[in-house]
N, C-alpha and C positions, 0 to 999 in steps of 0.2 A: 484696703488691699492687704492680702496676707503677706507675712514676712518673706516667704520664699519667692514671692513675685516682685519684691521691691527692686531688685537689680534690673528687672525688665524696664522699669521706669527710668532708672539711672542711665542705662545703656539703650537709648532710644533709637533702635535700628530703623523704624518706620520713618522717622524724621530725616535720618541720614540718607535713606534710599530716595526720598523725594528730591534730594539735591544732587544725586549722583547719576541721573538718567542720561545726561548729555554725552554723546560720543564725539569727541573732538576729531578734527580732520585727520591728523597724523597718528591717532591712537588706534590700537588694535582691539581695545575693549573699553567699556565705560567703567566708572568707579564702582557701580553696583556689582558688576561681575567680579571685579578684583576683590571686593570685600567679601562676597558670598563664597568665592573660591577659598579665601584664606580662612573663613570661619568653618568651612567643611574640610579643612586640612588638606587641600589639594597640593600635590607636589609642586615645589618651586614657587610657592606663594608665601607672602609674609603679611601679617596683620599690621595696619597702621599703628603708630605709637598710642593713639587714643583708644585703640581697640585691642590692647595687649591683654588677652584673656588666655592664660596658660592652660586652664582646665578644659579638656576636650568636651566633657558633658555640658559644661556651662555654655560652650559655643553652640552646641546642638540646641540647647534651650533658647538661646538668643535667636537662632534661625526661625523659630516658631513665629516671631513677629512678622515674617513675610506674609503670613495669612491675612494680615490687616493692611497690606499694601497693594496698590494697583500699578506700581511702577514696573519698568521694563529693564531687562538685562540685554545689552547690545554688544556684539563683538563681530569681528571679521574672521572668517575661517581661513584655512591655509591658502585658499585661492583668492583671498581678498574680498570675498562676497560678504555682504552684511547679513547677519543673523540676529534674531531677537526673540525673546519670550518673556513671560511674566516672571517677576522675582520669586513668586511662590513656586511656580513650576520648576524654575532653575534650581532653587534651593532643594527641591525634592529629588529631581532626576538629573540635574545638570544638563550637559549637552552630549549625553551618551549616544544619542541618535547620530551625532556627527563624529563618533569615535573619539570623543574628548572625555577622559576620566574626570568626573566632577559630580557635585551634588551629594546629598545625604545617602541615597541608595548606594552610590559608589563607595562612600566612606564605610558603610556597614559591611559591604560585600566585596571589597577590594581583594583580588587574588583568591586563594584557596581559604575558605572559612576556617579550616583546621590549621592554617599556617600561622604560627605565633608571631611572624614578622609583619603580618597585616596591621594596619594602623589601629583599627578598632579592636582587633584581637589582642594586640599589645596592651591597649588601654585596659581591657577586661582582665588580662593576666596580672597586670600590676595592681589593679584594685583588689583582686582576689587574694593576692599575696599580702597586701596591707591588712585586709580583713582577717585573714588567718593568723597573721602575726599578733594582732590585737586580741582577737577572740579566744585564741588558744590559752591565753593567760587569764582571761576574765570568765570564760565559760568552759568548764571541764566537760569531757565527753559524757560522763554520767553524773547526775546529781548525787549529793551526799544522802544515802538512805536514812540517816539518822534524823533528817529534817521532815520525814514523812511518817504517817501512822504505821503501826506494826502490820506486817503482811504486805506492805507495798513492795513493788519490784520494778525493775527496768529491763528493757530488751533492746538490743541493737541488731539490725539486720540490713543486708545490702540486697538491692534488687534493681532490675533494669526495666524501664517502661517500654511497652510495645509500640507506643506512639507518643509524640511530644505532648506534654501537658502544658497548655498555654494559659497563662493567667493574665487577663487584661489589666493594663496599668490604670491607675486612678488619677493620672496627671490630667489637669483640665485644659492645658494649653500646649499642644504638640503638633509638629509639622506633618507627621505620618499617622494615618489612621490606625487604631487598635494596636498601640505599641505593647510590647511585652512588659509586664510589671517589673519594676526595679526596686531594689532595696534603697531605703531613703538616704542612707549615709554614703555608702560606697558605690551606688548606682550600678550594681551588677544584677542581672536577671534573677528573680527568685519567686517563690510561691509563699504567700503569707501562711504562717503556722496554722491559723484557724481554718483556712481553705484546704490546706493539705491534709490536716487531721480529719476533716469532714469527708473529703474525697476518699481517703484510705479506709475509713470506717464504712462508708457506703459500699466500697468494692468488697470488703471482707464479708459484710452482711449478705450481699448478693451471692457470693460464692457459697456461703453457708446454706442459704435458702435453696440453691441449685442442688447441693448434695443431699439435703433432706427431702427434696421433692420426689 
């Protein structure tokens, strides 16, 4: 098992879900729903002491274990009617069809995507701030020209893409299909330098060929 997956074995969500399927008579939801709601950071939910995981991205990774579980999430709606679905489906989309904000899709898209007060937007802004605070000291905007052969030069330019450039993540165990690639340390969306350089070179060559044709 790779080092980055060892915490999945320590925090065995599949085992816990197998014991939390029962809905007691006076309860409004079973333990599985309570736990998944807390892992997906739903409002007014709190993780049990044994699942105290402060890092939001680690919670999202833990939710991927629902892919290996056939257990159910059970709850009663506002009218007292029994509702249920698989833990995998609930972890993905929650109970949005019943106008209940929950699940990973809700976590990603809660409110206005441009709103810095959104849960996931706040997480990304904080991680970007940390990344900038660290990298601005370690990585200057331009490399020292004296480190390169004579005649070397650097260029800095700003541009806007006409459409999003989506880079697929190489995470092997994830709850939602085709996630956006994320930087390994800070977990913010990014494009690997090798991919971006190749895509930029290809676009420049294509434009040059069009002009010379």
